[in-house]
Legacy VTK file of the C-alpha trace (Angstrom):
# vtk DataFile Version 3.0
C-alpha trace
ASCII
DATASET POLYDATA
POINTS 187 float
15.036 10.341 -6.800
12.499 12.893 -5.814
14.081 16.328 -5.383
12.425 17.988 -2.409
15.064 20.350 -0.852
14.824 20.505 2.854
11.285 19.121 3.075
11.283 15.310 2.822
7.868 14.359 4.191
6.668 11.286 2.310
3.153 9.714 2.600
3.357 5.924 2.392
0.246 4.039 1.258
0.289 1.005 3.481
-1.525 -2.200 2.602
-0.619 -3.992 5.862
1.897 -4.066 8.763
4.258 -6.660 7.313
4.668 -4.869 4.016
5.355 -1.572 5.871
8.287 -2.869 7.746
11.059 -2.684 5.229
9.859 0.370 3.303
9.470 2.410 6.491
13.005 1.583 7.732
14.501 1.931 4.235
12.840 5.294 3.613
13.954 6.589 7.052
17.548 5.592 6.093
17.143 7.599 2.995
16.282 10.662 5.169
12.505 10.764 4.645
10.109 11.735 7.422
7.489 8.888 6.620
3.893 8.751 7.649
1.767 5.734 6.761
-1.635 6.013 5.046
-4.234 3.463 5.569
-6.752 3.235 2.774
-7.684 -0.197 1.458
-11.190 -0.532 0.306
-10.382 -3.678 -1.515
-9.644 -5.817 1.548
-12.447 -8.275 2.213
-14.044 -9.387 4.421
-14.222 -6.430 6.936
-12.741 -8.600 9.709
-9.589 -9.094 7.495
-9.492 -5.381 6.767
-9.445 -4.852 10.617
-6.744 -7.486 11.243
-4.471 -5.785 8.718
-5.164 -2.341 10.086
-4.480 -3.481 13.561
-1.156 -5.127 12.418
-0.206 -1.714 10.929
-0.909 0.028 14.108
1.094 -2.626 16.106
4.057 -1.974 13.971
3.551 1.854 13.995
3.603 1.917 17.738
6.841 -0.220 17.907
8.673 2.160 15.536
6.948 5.466 16.418
5.374 5.828 12.996
2.588 8.292 12.316
-0.540 6.695 10.721
-3.167 8.529 8.887
-6.352 6.621 8.349
-8.971 7.206 5.741
-12.312 7.022 7.558
-14.843 4.379 6.508
-14.645 1.281 4.465
-15.387 1.778 0.685
-15.693 -1.870 -0.237
-18.878 -1.142 -2.272
-16.993 1.473 -4.294
-14.211 -0.945 -5.006
-16.511 -3.757 -6.031
-18.455 -1.290 -8.358
-15.146 -0.184 -9.933
-14.029 -3.690 -10.681
-17.446 -5.119 -11.692
-17.058 -6.721 -15.125
-13.208 -6.413 -14.890
-12.535 -9.037 -12.231
-9.641 -10.674 -14.118
-6.328 -10.732 -12.466
-4.160 -7.726 -13.331
-7.154 -5.834 -14.845
-8.823 -5.552 -11.455
-5.435 -4.988 -9.846
-4.666 -1.779 -11.981
-8.170 -0.529 -10.982
-7.353 -1.219 -7.384
-3.868 0.430 -7.516
-5.432 3.451 -9.151
-8.066 3.835 -6.548
-5.692 3.585 -3.626
-2.881 5.663 -5.139
-5.312 8.500 -6.217
-6.576 8.847 -2.660
-3.014 8.677 -1.295
-1.869 11.488 -3.640
-4.834 13.603 -2.744
-4.106 13.265 0.966
-0.440 13.856 0.512
-1.230 17.094 -1.407
-3.834 18.231 1.156
-1.536 17.649 4.090
1.607 19.127 2.626
3.690 16.083 1.904
6.466 16.407 -0.588
5.884 12.978 -2.240
3.993 9.752 -1.949
4.551 6.027 -2.586
3.191 2.656 -1.646
4.133 -0.536 0.228
2.587 -2.434 -2.731
5.936 -2.049 -4.403
7.530 -4.564 -2.041
5.479 -7.569 -3.040
6.668 -9.867 -5.817
2.879 -10.734 -6.219
2.099 -7.193 -7.350
2.633 -5.700 -10.875
5.466 -3.329 -10.096
5.609 -1.744 -13.574
1.872 -0.942 -13.413
2.148 0.435 -9.891
4.975 2.736 -10.994
3.201 3.831 -14.147
-0.057 4.582 -12.375
1.669 6.343 -9.446
3.667 8.494 -11.788
0.657 9.411 -13.822
-1.392 10.259 -10.774
1.471 12.298 -9.330
1.724 14.378 -12.414
-2.072 14.942 -12.554
-2.252 15.885 -8.852
0.986 17.802 -8.812
2.831 15.785 -6.262
5.734 13.306 -7.139
5.399 9.660 -6.865
8.536 8.264 -5.210
9.584 4.971 -6.850
12.128 2.531 -5.278
12.539 -1.176 -5.741
11.411 -2.114 -2.327
11.023 -5.691 -3.599
14.693 -6.192 -2.743
13.623 -6.099 0.853
11.016 -8.896 0.586
12.973 -11.393 2.757
13.819 -8.674 5.292
10.053 -7.897 5.407
9.443 -11.446 6.394
12.053 -11.402 9.140
10.779 -8.050 10.482
7.092 -9.203 10.568
8.062 -12.182 12.541
10.243 -10.117 14.879
7.318 -7.772 15.597
4.825 -10.598 15.825
2.659 -9.079 13.008
-0.366 -10.861 11.457
0.655 -12.058 8.103
-2.116 -12.698 5.507
-2.006 -15.321 2.757
-3.858 -13.496 -0.006
-3.660 -9.925 -1.459
-6.839 -8.659 0.024
-9.866 -8.570 -2.382
-12.584 -11.210 -2.575
-11.219 -12.345 -5.872
-7.662 -12.832 -4.739
-9.010 -14.862 -1.826
-11.128 -16.986 -4.087
-8.219 -17.585 -6.400
-6.006 -18.480 -3.407
-8.579 -20.972 -1.932
-10.125 -22.318 -5.078
-7.580 -22.825 -7.802
-9.088 -23.594 -11.156
-9.671 -27.176 -12.059
-7.024 -28.898 -14.207
LINES 1 188
187 0 1 2 3 4 5 6 7 8 9 10 11 12 13 14 15 16 17 18 19 20 21 22 23 24 25 26 27 28 29 30 31 32 33 34 35 36 37 38 39 40 41 42 43 44 45 46 47 48 49 50 51 52 53 54 55 56 57 58 59 60 61 62 63 64 65 66 67 68 69 70 71 72 73 74 75 76 77 78 79 80 81 82 83 84 85 86 87 88 89 90 91 92 93 94 95 96 97 98 99 100 101 102 103 104 105 106 107 108 109 110 111 112 113 114 115 116 117 118 119 120 121 122 123 124 125 126 127 128 129 130 131 132 133 134 135 136 137 138 139 140 141 142 143 144 145 146 147 148 149 150 151 152 153 154 155 156 157 158 159 160 161 162 163 164 165 166 167 168 169 170 171 172 173 174 175 176 177 178 179 180 181 182 183 184 185 186
């Protein structure tokens, strides 16, 4: 548990509206003042990026959630970072680091007590890698990474996403994950 005294402002990196549902409600139950942070240069194509961003805003309006958006769309930087390292898990660790580094920087700049990510809810993500990278970045930046097993709320996430009528995607976000989803390797 992150010790923060009276100040319990937490910046939640948010990959999409559905994945924000359970963590936001859970963190509020734990007494955190949560703000969502939108920074996802991995999501491709841009139309998909925008659908997911709009779903986050839809949920945010329904539950009175503050959203901080990183301006722009840094897809080129993401592709450069993973070029030559496109293999599943290897590219994912690069992606986690990219998004969590920016989240930690914004959290520090804006006076949050800690940061975390909705990526921790998905059984399709590498929870151990996310935690290790988050903790490493938190130590380097000087702001704690808050870890909780949000994955236990995966089914609740699905129920809440339906309840709020949120767009639900069927791939992680990057062009590689979409390709793997749509074009499984030959047997």
